[in-house]
N, C-alpha and C positions, 0 to 999 in steps of 0.2 A: 217648373222653370217654361216660359214659352219659346217657341225658336228661332224667334226673334233674340231675345234676352239673349241666348247662349251662342247665337251667332254671333252676336255684340263681346261676350267672353273671351271668347276665341280667339279673337282679335285683338285685344288686347292686349292676352299675354303672349302673341307673337311678337306684337311690338314690342314688347318687356323684352322679350327675348333680342331681337333685332338689336337694340339700342344698349345692349349688353357690350363695356369696352373690351376691345377686342382683344386686353392684355389677359383679361378673363376666361376670357374662353380657348386661347392658344396655350399651350405646355409653353412653362417657361425654357429658355432656351439654357441648351449644358452646357456648362466650361469645359473652356477648351482643358484637355491635361497640359501639367507644367510639364516645359522643356525637359527633353533627358538628362542630366547630366553627362559631360563627356568623359572617355574611360579613362581610367589613372593613367599616367605616364609614370616608367621608373627606369630611373638611371640605372646600372649596374656598374659599381667601380671596380674592380680588385685591384688586389696591395699586395705586397709581402708583408710581411710584420717589421714594421721599422724599428721596434725597440728589440727584434729580434731574440726571442724568447725562449727558441731552441725547442718547440716541442713538436718541430713537423718532422717525419719521417727524413726529408731532402733536406739538410740542414747547410747555410751556408753564412759566412760574414756578411754583412748588409753594408749599404752606402750611410753614410754619416746624411742625415737630414738638416742637420742644425747649421750647417756651413753657410754663410749669408747670399751664396748664391741659389742653394735649393731651396732656401727658405725665400728667397725672392719667387721660384720658382711657383712653390705652393701656396704663397700669398695669391700670384697671379689664376692657379689654378681654382681656390677658392672663388674665384671673385669670375670666374669663367663660369663654374656650376652655378652657384647662387644667380645669373643671369638665367638661371632654367624656371627660377622660380618656385625651388623647391617649397611643399609647403609641411613635408617633414624631413629630418636627416636619422635614418637608422645606420647605427654602427655596430661593430662586432664586440660589444658588454653581455654582461649577466645582468637581465631583467631585473633580480634580486639586489644589484651593485646602481638602480637606476637614479636613487637619491642620492648617494656620494656624486653620479655626475653632476644631475644639475646643480649640487653645490660650488662641485667644481667648475663648473661652465659660467654659472655667475659669478666667482670670483674671478676667470680669464676676463671674463669681458669686464665686470669693471676697474679690471686695472691693477687688481689685488694679486694677482698669480701668474705666472709667464706657464706655456703651452708646457707638458710633456713629451716625449718623442714619441708616444704612441701615435700611431695614425690617427687612433680615436678623438683624440686632439688637433695633431698636427691636421688634419684637413676637417675632421666632422663637427668640431669646434669652429672653426673658420668658417667653412660653408655656413654654419645655423647664424655664427655672427652677421656675414654679410649680409643674409636672407632677412636679417630681422627675425629671427624663431627665438623663442623660450629657452630650449635647449636640445640636446640631442635624444633619440629614442635605443638606448637596447634591444635588442632584439636576440640574441646568442642563444643557443639552447645547449651549451657545454653541458648537462648532465646527460646526453649518448654523448659516450666518446666512439673514435672508430676501435672497434673491440677486434685486434689481427693477434693478441695473445695466443689464442686457441689453434687460427692458422700457424704460425709460426711454431708453436709446439707440434705441431701434426705435420710438416715439413722436415722440422728436424728429426725426427722418427720415420718417416717413410719418404720425403723425399728431398738428401738432402741434398739434391745437385739444381733442385729447385731453389730451394733458400739460398744456395751457393748463388744464383744468378740475379735474383731480385735483389739480395744486397750488392750486388757486382753493379747493380741499376741504381740502385740510390746513390752507393757511392760515385759513379759516374753525374749524376745527374746536380748530386751537392757539388760537385768538383765544377761542372758549368755554373751552377747557381754562384758560385764563389767567382768564378770568372768574371762573369759581367756585372756581379755589384762590383767588383773592383775597378773595372773599364770602362762601363757604361754610363751614362748620364743620365739622371732622377727620369728625365722625357719618357725617357730612351726602354727605362725599368719597367717603369708604368704599362706603357705600351706593352711590352712583352706580356703582362700581369693582366694582359683583356687583348691577346692575341688568340680568333680561336682554333687555330692549329696548337698553343700552346695548353688551353684548354680540353681540347682532344686529347692530347698527353698525357693531361693530368687524368683522366675519367680511364684511359686505358690501362693506369696501373692496377685496378679495381677489377676491369675486366681480364688480367692476366692472370690474375691466382683465382678468380670465379669458380675454377673446375676444381679446387684443391678440395679432396676427400668428397667429390661428387657423388652420391650411393650412401656415405656414409652419413658422417656427423655435417657435413654439408659446413665444413671450417670456412672455407674462401669463399662460399658464398653466404654468407654469414658474418663475415668480418667485411665485405660489401655492403649487405643489406645495413650494418650497424653504423656506417659512417653515411649511405644514403639519409636513413632512420633522421638521423639529426638535420640534415640539412634539407627534409622535406616539412622538418618542427620549424626551421627558422624561415622556408618559405611560405610558410603556414600566417606568421609574424609579418610577413613583408607583405600576402592578401591583407592583414586585417588593416593596416596601414594606409596601404593604397584603395582607398576606398572608392568609390567613383567621383571624378572632377579631385582628386587629390595628386599629387606632384611629389613624386617620391628616392630620392639619392638614398640610395646604399652602398655601405662604403666594408666589405669584407674581403678578408683573406681569398689569394685568387683560386684555390682549392675548391670552399664556397661557393665564390661566380662562376665558378667553370660548371657548375650544376644549377643552378639558378637560372646560367641563359635557356635552358632548356626548357626548365618549367617555366618561365615568362611565354617562352614561343609555343607552349600550347594554352596559353591560360587567355581565353577568349574576352575577360570582363578588363585588361592591362592592358595597355601597351609598354613594347622597350622602346625605350631613346639611346642608339647610338652613343657610349662612351669617347668615342675616339678622338670627335672633334673638338669636343674642351681637352685632354692632354696638348694639345700642341699650342706651345709658348706662342 
């Protein structure tokens, strides 16, 4: 090929390259990442057990939540909590009983059944209904209980004075609870069930016996650990429900929420919303 023809071919290639559309020469734009979902928000509502099953160490009579005044308060409380916009309402019942609670909720929602006294229905069902949810979610882990029998056996055999002191403390707390339930209105009782000072007092009961049998069988520490284990499992269920972007209401006995508050405060993926403003009529 002559020099003139070679130069002409090179010129044509250059022109063709120059004429290539810009879109074919430039890399495709990288799609912007999807916006991250907001952390889940969680309200912890501590309660006393409305139906009073008598299973707690601190025992007392409880207020009648079925009076007209208390029913009106609970209806208003449900409306205020529903305004939080919950995507999930978690209640203290066994997940194995979820189908039964689903059926009970449907019956109540459809007007075929009245609410029972239990807070699962008096609070949980009401809020779920107001929020337009299809049901409540059972999140208890009752298969793990506070295993205190070995600790009390140890105290009876080796520390009778400690046993007498702890029994006197339980009796004093039971008397106080009975007095409060007999004299205070429902809103104040629920405020106390969510009071940080009462939470500290509740957890201190376990720390106060933690040293029993230290260096031996650790009966005190193992009893406390069994209670924390149940609550760690329950909080794992809370975490599972409270995925990013979710808004979760948790209704449980005050002994549970006292520990949940500590765990939620350490949880970098979930944010606590204070329940106290919702309790005010």
